[in-house]
C-alpha positions as CSV (number, residue, x, y, z in Angstrom):
1,M,-36.2,-10.6,12.8
2,N,-32.6,-10.0,12.1
3,K,-31.9,-6.3,12.1
4,K,-29.8,-5.0,9.2
5,L,-26.1,-4.2,9.9
6,S,-26.5,-0.5,9.6
7,E,-29.4,-0.6,12.2
8,Q,-27.4,-2.7,14.6
9,L,-24.5,-0.1,14.2
10,K,-26.8,2.9,14.9
11,E,-28.0,1.2,18.1
12,T,-24.6,0.2,19.4
13,A,-23.0,3.6,18.6
14,A,-25.8,5.4,20.3
15,F,-25.4,3.3,23.5
16,I,-21.6,4.0,23.5
17,K,-22.2,7.7,22.9
18,D,-24.5,7.8,25.9
19,K,-21.8,6.5,28.1
20,G,-19.9,9.7,27.4
21,V,-17.7,8.5,24.4
22,G,-17.0,11.6,22.2
23,A,-14.9,12.2,19.1
24,I,-12.6,9.3,18.0
25,D,-9.5,9.5,15.8
26,F,-8.1,6.0,16.2
27,G,-9.7,2.7,16.9
28,M,-7.2,0.3,18.6
29,I,-7.4,-3.5,18.7
30,L,-5.1,-4.9,21.4
31,G,-4.2,-8.5,21.1
32,S,-3.0,-11.3,23.5
33,G,-0.9,-9.9,26.4
34,L,-0.8,-6.4,24.7
35,G,-4.0,-5.0,26.4
36,E,-2.1,-3.2,29.0
37,L,-1.7,-0.2,26.7
38,A,-5.3,0.7,27.4
39,D,-4.4,1.2,31.1
40,E,-2.3,4.2,29.9
41,I,-5.3,5.9,28.4
42,A,-6.0,9.2,30.1
43,N,-9.5,10.1,31.6
44,P,-10.8,6.7,30.6
45,I,-14.3,5.6,30.1
46,V,-14.5,1.8,30.4
47,I,-17.3,-0.2,28.9
48,P,-17.5,-4.1,29.5
49,Y,-18.5,-6.0,26.3
50,E,-21.3,-7.7,27.9
51,E,-23.1,-4.4,28.4
52,I,-22.9,-3.3,24.9
53,P,-25.9,-4.1,22.6
54,N,-25.2,-6.5,19.7
55,F,-21.6,-7.2,21.0
56,P,-20.4,-10.7,21.7
57,V,-18.2,-11.6,24.7
58,S,-14.4,-12.5,24.5
59,T,-13.7,-15.9,26.0
60,V,-10.0,-15.9,25.6
61,V,-7.7,-16.0,28.6
62,G,-5.5,-12.9,28.7
63,H,-8.1,-10.7,27.0
64,A,-9.9,-8.3,29.4
65,G,-13.1,-7.9,27.3
66,Q,-13.9,-4.2,27.4
67,L,-13.8,-0.9,25.4
68,V,-11.6,1.9,26.7
69,Y,-12.1,5.4,25.5
70,G,-9.9,8.4,26.3
71,T,-6.7,10.1,25.1
72,L,-3.4,8.5,24.5
73,S,-0.4,10.6,23.0
74,G,-2.7,13.5,22.4
75,K,-5.2,11.5,20.3
76,N,-8.8,10.4,21.1
77,V,-8.7,6.6,21.0
78,L,-11.2,3.8,21.5
79,A,-9.4,0.7,22.5
80,M,-10.6,-2.9,22.4
81,Q,-8.9,-4.7,25.4
82,G,-9.4,-8.2,24.0
83,R,-10.8,-9.0,20.6
84,F,-13.2,-11.7,19.1
85,H,-11.9,-14.6,17.2
86,F,-13.4,-16.7,14.4
87,Y,-12.2,-19.9,16.3
88,E,-14.6,-18.9,19.2
89,G,-17.5,-19.9,16.9
90,H,-18.4,-16.3,16.1
91,S,-19.2,-15.5,12.4
92,M,-16.7,-13.3,10.6
93,Q,-19.3,-10.5,10.7
94,T,-19.5,-10.7,14.6
95,V,-15.7,-10.8,14.8
96,T,-15.5,-7.5,12.8
97,F,-18.6,-5.7,14.2
98,P,-16.4,-3.6,16.7
99,V,-14.4,-2.2,13.8
100,R,-17.6,-1.0,12.2
101,V,-18.7,0.5,15.4
102,M,-15.5,2.3,15.7
103,N,-16.0,3.8,12.2
104,A,-19.6,4.7,12.9
105,L,-18.3,6.7,16.0
106,G,-15.9,8.6,13.6
107,A,-12.6,6.8,13.7
108,H,-10.7,7.4,10.4
109,S,-7.9,4.9,11.3
110,M,-7.3,1.7,13.1
111,I,-4.2,0.4,14.9
112,V,-4.3,-3.4,15.1
113,T,-2.0,-5.6,17.1
114,N,-1.6,-9.3,17.7
115,A,0.6,-12.0,19.0
116,A,2.0,-14.1,16.1
117,G,4.3,-17.0,15.4
118,G,7.4,-16.2,13.4
119,C,8.0,-18.3,10.2
120,N,10.7,-16.0,8.9
121,T,13.9,-17.8,9.8
122,S,15.6,-14.5,10.6
123,F,13.0,-13.6,13.3
124,T,13.6,-14.2,17.1
125,P,10.9,-14.4,19.8
126,G,10.2,-11.0,21.1
127,N,10.7,-9.2,17.8
128,L,8.0,-6.7,16.9
129,M,7.0,-6.9,13.2
130,L,5.4,-4.0,11.2
131,I,2.6,-5.7,9.0
132,Q,3.1,-4.7,5.4
133,D,0.5,-7.0,3.9
134,H,-1.5,-10.1,4.8
135,I,-2.7,-13.4,3.3
136,N,-6.2,-14.4,4.2
137,F,-6.0,-18.2,4.7
138,T,-8.9,-18.4,7.1
139,G,-11.2,-19.9,4.5
140,D,-13.8,-17.1,5.1
141,N,-14.3,-13.4,4.4
142,P,-16.3,-11.0,6.6
143,L,-17.8,-9.3,3.4
144,I,-19.4,-12.4,2.1
145,G,-23.2,-11.9,1.9
146,E,-25.3,-8.8,1.2
147,N,-23.3,-5.6,0.9
148,E,-24.7,-2.3,2.3
149,E,-23.4,0.4,-0.2
150,D,-23.4,3.1,2.5
151,L,-20.8,1.1,4.5
152,G,-18.5,0.4,1.6
153,P,-18.1,-1.0,-2.0
154,R,-19.0,-4.5,-3.0
155,F,-15.5,-5.2,-4.3
156,P,-13.0,-3.3,-2.2
157,D,-9.5,-2.7,-3.2
158,M,-6.9,-4.4,-1.0
159,S,-3.8,-3.2,-2.8
160,E,-2.7,-1.1,0.1
161,A,-4.4,-2.9,3.1
162,Y,-1.8,-1.4,5.5
163,D,-1.1,2.3,5.2
164,K,2.4,2.9,3.8
165,E,2.6,6.4,5.2
166,Y,1.8,5.1,8.7
167,G,4.3,2.3,8.3
168,K,7.1,4.9,7.3
169,I,6.4,6.8,10.6
170,V,6.5,3.7,12.7
171,R,9.8,2.6,11.2
172,E,11.2,6.1,11.9
173,V,10.1,5.9,15.5
174,A,11.5,2.4,16.0
175,T,14.9,3.8,14.8
176,D,14.7,6.7,17.3
177,L,13.9,4.3,20.1
178,K,16.5,1.8,19.0
179,I,13.8,-0.9,18.8
180,M,14.6,-3.8,16.4
181,L,11.5,-3.7,14.2
182,Q,11.0,-6.4,11.6
183,Q,8.5,-6.1,8.7
184,G,6.7,-8.6,6.7
185,V,3.5,-10.5,5.6
186,Y,1.0,-11.8,8.2
187,M,-0.9,-14.9,7.3
188,G,-4.2,-15.4,9.0
189,F,-5.4,-19.0,9.9
190,S,-8.7,-19.9,11.4
191,G,-7.2,-21.5,14.5
192,P,-7.6,-22.6,17.3
193,T,-5.0,-25.2,16.6
194,Y,-1.5,-23.9,16.1
195,E,-0.2,-24.5,12.6
196,T,1.6,-27.8,11.7
197,P,5.2,-27.8,10.7
198,A,4.0,-28.5,7.1
199,E,1.5,-25.6,7.2
200,V,4.3,-23.3,8.4
201,K,6.6,-24.5,5.6
202,M,3.7,-23.8,3.2
203,A,3.1,-20.3,4.7
204,R,6.9,-19.5,4.1
205,I,6.6,-20.7,0.6
206,L,3.7,-18.5,0.0
207,G,5.5,-15.5,1.3
208,A,4.4,-15.2,4.9
209,D,6.7,-14.0,7.7
210,A,4.4,-14.5,10.5
211,V,1.3,-16.6,11.2
212,G,-1.7,-16.0,13.5
213,M,-5.4,-16.4,14.2
214,S,-6.7,-12.8,13.9
215,T,-6.3,-9.4,12.3
216,V,-7.1,-10.3,8.7
217,P,-10.9,-10.0,9.0
218,E,-10.6,-6.8,11.0
219,V,-8.4,-5.3,8.5
220,I,-10.6,-6.2,5.5
221,V,-13.5,-4.6,7.2
222,A,-11.6,-1.5,8.0
223,R,-10.5,-1.1,4.5
224,H,-14.0,-1.8,3.3
225,M,-15.1,1.4,5.1
226,G,-12.0,3.4,3.9
227,M,-10.2,3.4,7.2
228,R,-6.4,3.7,7.2
229,V,-4.7,0.7,8.9
230,L,-1.5,0.3,11.0
231,G,-0.6,-3.3,12.1
232,I,2.0,-4.5,14.4
233,S,2.7,-8.1,15.5
234,C,4.5,-9.3,18.5
235,I,6.5,-12.3,17.4
236,T,6.0,-14.5,20.6
237,N,7.5,-17.7,19.3
238,L,8.9,-19.4,16.3
239,A,6.2,-21.3,14.5
240,A,5.8,-25.1,14.5
241,G,8.8,-27.1,13.2
242,M,11.1,-24.3,14.2
243,Q,11.1,-24.9,17.9
244,A,10.3,-27.8,20.2
245,N,6.7,-27.1,21.0
246,L,4.1,-24.5,21.2
247,N,1.8,-23.2,24.1
248,H,-0.3,-20.3,24.9
249,D,1.7,-19.6,28.2
250,E,4.7,-18.8,26.3
251,V,2.8,-16.4,24.0
252,V,1.7,-14.6,27.1
253,E,5.2,-14.7,28.7
254,T,6.9,-13.2,25.6
255,T,4.4,-10.3,25.2
256,E,5.0,-9.6,29.0
257,R,8.8,-9.4,28.3
258,V,8.4,-7.0,25.3
259,K,5.3,-5.0,26.3
260,E,7.4,-1.9,27.3
261,E,9.0,-1.8,23.9
262,F,5.7,-2.3,22.3
263,K,3.9,0.3,24.3
264,S,6.7,2.9,23.6
265,L,6.5,2.2,19.9
266,V,2.9,2.6,19.7
267,K,2.6,5.6,22.0
268,L,5.2,7.6,20.1
269,S,4.0,6.6,16.8
270,L,0.5,7.6,17.7
271,E,1.9,11.1,18.5
272,K,3.2,11.5,15.1
273,L,0.4,10.0,13.1
């Protein structure tokens, strides 16, 4: 018997609370190479994914695969060190389940980060990009299927998927820290292949500034439940057709190079949110 989503959520939330997790302001999803931010959380409670009921296990290199709870910049946060991806064979509902858990535990907002390929010709590897909007090109949607009204509406409004007020604060913080912050549209593909040069050209024509394999489903689900969202991409490489070739090592290496900038931006922004 498959349990209803709301029942699974109650079970998972109860387990996490039993581990000592209290009030949460912000849920955080830390993408490839960006998980180190969770190491700065004060008085951490760490829960490996494999221990959590109804949670899948992350299989991606560079992802730690655990929840970290504690305080960061004076806010109570629950961070995912490593996320789940559609390309790992999980359903969209499984990929986004942790976001629902964060909300069930009281998080009113979510900060989502990722490593992305830049398809805007003015971007350079190592840039950070404030996500202003997204294009769902995964061919799927986590809200397909039965809708439980107590979790959110059948037809959620996505006209402000990324919170404009949060975005304004992050831009101000970037200026104060003298960080070059790009902004633009993130286009989510299913992966796991990197995009072809023709697909990148298409993405650019459709209005995308960066392409990647995550984030979009999690943001859809967060908005479904009325959470406010802040999204930041680390532009780790220029997308296919704009540089010689693409590999995961380069993604990890670039995030390594800019992680201090990234951490400073998120920490100071979090203080002001």
